[in-house]
N, C-alpha and C positions, 0 to 999 in steps of 0.2 A: 625793229629787230625781232620782236615776238612773232610778227606775221611771217618773216623770212624763215624762222626756226620752227614755225608751227606750234608755238606755245601760247598759253593763256597769259594775258596781261595781269600782273600782280602788283600789289602795293604793300607798304609797311615792311614788316620783318620777312614776309614771304618774298618780296621783291629783292631784299638784301640776300636771301638764300639763293634766289635764282641767279643773281649777278655773280655770286661766288661759284656757283656750279658751272656757269659759262666759262669762268677762268680755267677750269680743268680741261676745257676743250680748245680754247683759243684766247689770245690776248687781244685787248681792245683799248681804244682811247675814246673818251666820251666828250663831246662838245655840245652842251645843251641836251637836246633830245637825240642828237645824231651819234651813232656808233660807227667807229672805223675799226675794222678787224685788222690788227697789225701782224698777227702770227697764228697759224693753226697748228696745234700740237699733233704730231704724227702718232704719238703714243700717250693718250690722255692719262692712262694709269701710271705710267712712269713719271709724268709731270706731277701728278697728284702725290705720288710717293715722295718725290724730292721736297715738295712743299711741306708735307706732313713731317718728314724727318727734320727739316730745318726748324720748324716750330717746336717739335718735341725736344730738340736740343736746347732751345731757349728755356722751355719749361723745366728741364732737368737742372739747368744752372740756376734758375730762379729758386727752385726748391732747395738746392745746395746752399744758396745765399741765405735762405730763411732759417735753416737749421744750424748755420755756423754762428758761433758766439751766443750772446744773450739776446734772444729774440723776444721773450716774454709775450709771445702771442701776436706780435705785430712788428712791422718794419716801416719806417718812413724814409723815403729816399727820393732825391731829385731824379727827374727823367734822364738827365745827362749822366749822372753818377751811375745809374743802372745800365745805361748804354756802355759806359766805360768798364763796369764790372763784367759784363757779358762779352767784352771785346768786340762789340759791333763797331766801335770807333777807336782811334788813337787819342791820346791826351791832346795832341795838336789840334784835333777837330774842335774841341771845346775851347782851347786856349786862343785859337786864331779866329773863332767865330766873330767876336766883337772887333777884330783887327783885320778886316778883310782888305783894307787899303794897304796894309803892310804885306799881307800875303800876296796881293796882286803885284806890288812892286818887286818883292823878292823872287817870285816865281815867274814873272813876266806874263802872267795870265790876266786878261782883262777882268775887271771887277764884275761885269754883268754875267760872265761865265761862272764866277765863284758864287754869286748870289743864287744863280739857277741851281748849282750843285748842292748848296746847303738846303735850299727849299725842297728839292726832289728827294734827297737822301734822308732828310729829317722825317718827311712824311712816310717814306718806306720803312724806316727803322721803328718809328712810333707805331705804325700799323702792325708790324711783326711782333713787337713786345705786347701790345694790347690783345692781339689774337691769342698769344700764349697765355696771358693772364685770364682771358675769358674762358679758355679751355680748362685751365686749372679751377676756375670758379665753377664751371659746369660740372666738374667732377667732385665738387664740394671739398676740395683740398684747401682753398683759400677764399677769402672775400677781398675785393680790392676796390679802390675808388680814386678818381682824380683828386688832387689836392693842390694847394698853393703854399709855397714856402716863401718866407720873407727874410730879408737881412735888415734887422732893426738896430739902429745906432743908440747905444746906451751911454750916458754921461754921468760922471761923478763931479758935480759942480764945485765941490769942496776940495778937490784934489787937482793940483797942477803938476804936470810932468814935462821933462825935456825930451823932445823927439827930433829926429832929423827932418829938416824942411824938404818937402817934395813938390815937384811940378811934373806935368806930363808933356812929352814931346809930341811931334806931329803924328806919330804912330800910336799914341796912347800908352807908351811905356812910361813908367815912373822913374824920374831922375831925382836922386837925393843930393842936396846941396846945403850944407850948414845945419844949424840947430835952431829950434824955436821952443818957446814955452807955451803949452796948450793945456786945455782942460782934459783930464783923463777920460778916455772914451774907448769903447770896444764894440765889436759887432756880435750880435746874437742872431744866429741863423736857425730858424725853427719854422714849424707849421704856423700859418696865419691863424689868428684867433677869429672867432665868429664876427667880432666887430671889425677886424682888419679886412676880412672878406668883403664886408660892406664898404669900407673905405676904398678898396681897390676897384670895386664895381662902380662906385660913384665917380671916382677919378677917371676911369676909362670912358664912361658915358660923357663926362664933361669935355674931355679932350676930343672924343669922337665928334661931338657936336661942333666944337671949335674948328675942326678940320673939314667939316661939311660932309661927314659920312654917317651912315646908320648902322653899319656892321664892320667888324674887324676884318672880315674877308675882303670887303671893298677897299679898306686901307691897305691891306697886304698886296692886293692886285695892283694898286696904284703906285706901289713902290715907296710908300710913306710909313711903313710899319716901324722902322727904326726911329723916325721922328716922333711917331705916336708914343712909343715906349719911353723915349727920353722925356717927353712932356708929362706923361703919367708919373714917371719916377720923380721928376722934379716936384710935382704937386704933392705926392705922397710924402716926400722928404720934408717939404715946407710945413705941412699940416700935421703929420703924424710920426716923423722921424723914421719912416720906412725908406731905406736907401734904394732898394730894388726888390723885385719879387720874381719868382720863376715857377714853372710847373713841376709837380712832384707826384709821387704815388704813395698812398697808404695801403699797405698789404697786411691783411689780418688773417690769423688762423681762425677757422670756424669754432665758435663757442657753443654751438647747440648740437654737438654730436654726443650721443649717449655714452659710448665707450671711448673716452678720450685717450686711454692708454693704447688701444688698438690703433687709433687715429695717428698718434704720435709715432708709433712703430712704423706705420706706413710712410709717414713723412721722413723719418730719420733714415729710412732705407736709401734715401737719395743723397746722403752725406758722401762727399767725394774726398779722397785723399788729395793733397796739393798737386801731385803730378797728374792725377786724373783730371782735376779741375783745369789745369793749364792746357792739357791735351784737348779737352772739349772746347775751351775758350778759343784756341787756335783754329780748331775745326770750324767753329761757328764763325770766326772772323773770315776764314777763306770762303765759306758758303756765302757770307754777306757780300764779300768782294764780287763774287760771281753774279749774285742777284742784282747788285747795283750796275754792273757792266751790262747785263742783259736789259735792265730798265733803260739805261742810257741809249743803247742801240735801238730800242723800240721808239724812243722819242726823237732820234735822229731823223732828219728829213721831214719833220712835222711841218706841213704846208702852212699851218696857222702861226708859226713862230720862226721868223727869219734867223734867229740866233741858232736854232737847232738844225738849220739846213747847211750851215757852214761846215766844211771838212774839219776845221779846227775844233769843232765842238767835241768830237771823239778824242782828239789828242789832248786837249786841255783837261777833259774829265778824267782821262786815264792818269794824267799827272796828279790830279787832285786826289784820286783814289790812293795813289802811292804815298802822297804826303800825309793824308788825313785818316785813311781807313786801314790799309793793308799792313798787318803786323810783320809780314815777311820782307817788306821793303824798308831799307834803312834810310831812304831819302827823307829829309826833313827840312823844315823852314825854321831858322833860329827865331825864337820869340821869348819874351819875358812872361812867366806865369804870373798872372794877376787876375783874381776872380772879379775885380771891380771893373765895370765898363768905363771907358775913357771919360765920358761926360760926368759920371758919378765921382770919379777920383778928383776931377777938376773942382767939382762942387764942394767936396769935403775939404780939399786943400785950401780953397778960398775962404771956407767958413770954419777952419779948425779951431779958432779961438772964440767961436760963437757960443755963449752959455745958454743954449736953447733948452 
């Protein structure tokens, strides 16, 4: 590609900047070292402007999020919760992610299309959020880092309580039937400790080796990522009482600025009234819908993927956008809100009287 464009071959951060610059002039798909140009922008400046405005809108809402309530210089939030606050997704997107079989049956959309939709949209949304976070960091408004949150099961072995007996149906929904006496327990959702980061890393490597892979990317591409996570969660629960874990962000206000008062005034200028916040969230949601649709059209007719050559690919993805992303669409799939994955709820129901 560099030969065709008459540019020097670069590596490291210079290569990343070069690839981003190319995006201003054309869209492309990469397969190994092969580049396929999918669209040439007639007006690169207009394309760049839309991209910048979209990211700036995310930045403004993140700053509003930081100054709202008691921040005490930092916020810890799951990636999915931040997506929800920004209105990049509907609540159904999160609620139905572990229930794709139910979504498939209710919507009549084959599961392979749903898996493809979740994979591609998650990558796009994550990239947009982290571009905004990096820009804020570059302006020294925040520091941020990837983090891991855990759901830790706490038990009071000396206290027994009566609770409704639960079991899970074929869709992963919780059904209540009768009562049972169990040890008092509750979930503590928080950032992983230093030791727990180590537990998670050890469990992932163990399961990775068991499945015959060396990287999580390889597991994901093989279609075994859900199986991988279930095995890791089971191992963590058995050995450390960690029910499950998930990606999060730790966002911190800079602590090494000489004039903190001036700094805080700059930050607090981003505080939005409720109606302003809602307006910007809706605007961001509609921008996101447009970006996802454009991304789907670029992937359509991908010669390397039979799934994306089918005309139904566009139809099914449009329906999924309405169900899971677009705030202006009232179409929805009925589902039970339950933050615990199906295999986890089964595990806890079967072991509810275990004095671990």
